C-alpha positions, 0 to 999 in steps of 0.5 A: 549951226556955225557956217563956214566958206571954203569956196577958196584955195586955202580951204584946208587951213580953215579953223573950224575945219581944223577944229573938227578934225582935231576933235578926237585930240582935243577930247582926250586931253581933257578926259585921258588923265582921269580914265588912266587913274580909273584903269590903275585902279581897276587894275589894282582893286578889281571888283572893289574899284569897279563897284566904287566907280559905278556907284559914282558915275551911275548912282547905282549900289552894286555888290560882287554877286549883283554885278552879273544879270542872271540868264533868267532875268535876259529871258524874262526880259524877252518875254515882257517887251511889247510884241512889236518891238520883239517882232523888230529885234528878231527881223533885225537879228535875221537881217544882220546875221544874213549881212554878216555871213557873207564876211566869213573867211575860210582857212586855204592851203596851197601846194608848192612843188614839195610845199604846203602853204596855208592860213588857218582861220580861227575864231577867238576864245572870249570877247567883251563887247560894250554897249553904252547905257544911262542916256539911252538904251541901245539894243540894237548896238547889242545886236550889231556887236554880238552877231558878228562874233555869233557868226564867227564862232566865238566860244564865249561873249561877255556883255557890260552895259550900265544900266541895262534896260528890258530891251537890252537885256532882251536883245542880249537873249536874242543875239545869244550873249553868254553873260552879262554885267551891269556895269559901264564906262572906263571902269568896265573896259579895264575890268574886261581887259585885266579880268576882276574877281567876278569879271572874266578877262577877254581877249578882245573888246568891241563896241562904241561908248563915250569918251570915257570908254574910247579912251580906255579902249585906246590906253588898253590896246595891247593889254587886250586887242580892240576894234576900233576907237568908237567914240562919240558919234558924228554924221556928215552930210553931203547935199545939193539944192535938190534936197529936202531941208527938213530931212537933212536937219533931222538926219543931222539932229539923229546923231546930236541927240546922242551925246553933248560931244556928237557932231553934225556937219552939212557940206553944200555948194547951196547958200539957200539950203544952208540957210533953210537947213539951219532954220529947221534944225532951230525949229526941230530942236524945240520939239526934241525930248533930248533937246539939251543933249542935241542943242549943246551938241550943235552949238559945240561941233554943229557946222555948215560948210559952203563949198564950190561944187559937191565934188569939192564936198567930197574932199572936204569930206574925206578931209574929216573922214566921218563916221556916217556920210550921207549923200542927198543929191541929184545923182548920189551914185556919181559922187560915190567913186570920190568918196575915200574916207567913212565908216559908213555910206549912205546914198540918197535921200530915203537912205536915212542913217537911222536905218542903218542903225537899226535894220539894214544889216550892215554894222553900226559900230563904226570908226570915229574921229577921223579914224575912218581912214584906217578902220572899218566897221565892226565886222566878223574879220574882228573876231577871228585871227590867222595863223600860217601853216607851212610844210616843207619837203626835203625837195622843196628844201634843197630848192630854196635853202641857198636863197634863205642862207644868202639872206640871213648872211646879208642881214648879218644873222648868223644862227639863222644861216646855221639853221638852214646850213646845217640841214644842207650838210646833212 
């Protein structure tokens, strides 16, 4: 882990901090050209391009007929998985559903002296969810992406995932997903956005993925709606000298093992803790099965920042705006008011990030790369849209018409004023 000292007034100018803050831009520059090419070919060639890219990137030969996983295959996967895993997935499904039901939004109407003003909330018709595959299987991501859509009342949910394994398919069955396609990467995102001969076009695409997936979603926004830019994972831990260095190191590695492009960051006022955590990361890396991935991540983006105190740590964390933020200090709730920008905030030494990934209930699809400054976790609100509803009686029109007419004239929009005037003259 690289150690940087931010205990000075010019800490925001630190090169390492600026490098991490611009991490998304750095990765975009490296991969954007390739992603644009993939999108263009899928738009032009449909299934053929998706099949070709699946063979190139995933080493899987598909035909239009074999792209889709059948419902019977999902049901069979559910029946074949270990009993303890099935029970864990079903309990997770229930907890995730219960949490997200609190986010349901209702239509509303307000009467106002002859006018009826309101908002109608309706679910989206068809959405696509992206579930990563390849390097690891993510049944938890299936639940996190699909359940809010189900709660919202989405009519049809389409899932794409490269090389989905038995647990991913079982989770799709539990979540109630309608159709599953065994495709991934930017080509799968483009297929959902444009539609192909086999893959249906959707209204919105949600879910995390690697840099190819994140860039494809970003570039296709407008052709289709997206939830957020959810790219390579990241974790930031604020810790003081009361923290257990082994626990902190393990939490940092829990995200580093996701992807070589993941970022693991510790911010602490304790030089002693910094040294111990660095030592523990080296020790724990040696016993991980995914040590090569985690080691590359730590070497490229892993950083320990030394700060003046835990309040300064919050200031630095807000500057980075991480996906996952753990607070492992003597009194974590004391720092909560000072934390403004984070996808998910984990308070206390037992609130380890993996609990949030799997079983607690809040969504684990979170904004990355500093976008937590303006994006929120995936939720039911991502799967609905709103329409304004307006009724105006003659009495309400007479009361408000002159005001609208004056404003139309002020803006120089003659036809706007005319639409009001012809009614006034009736």
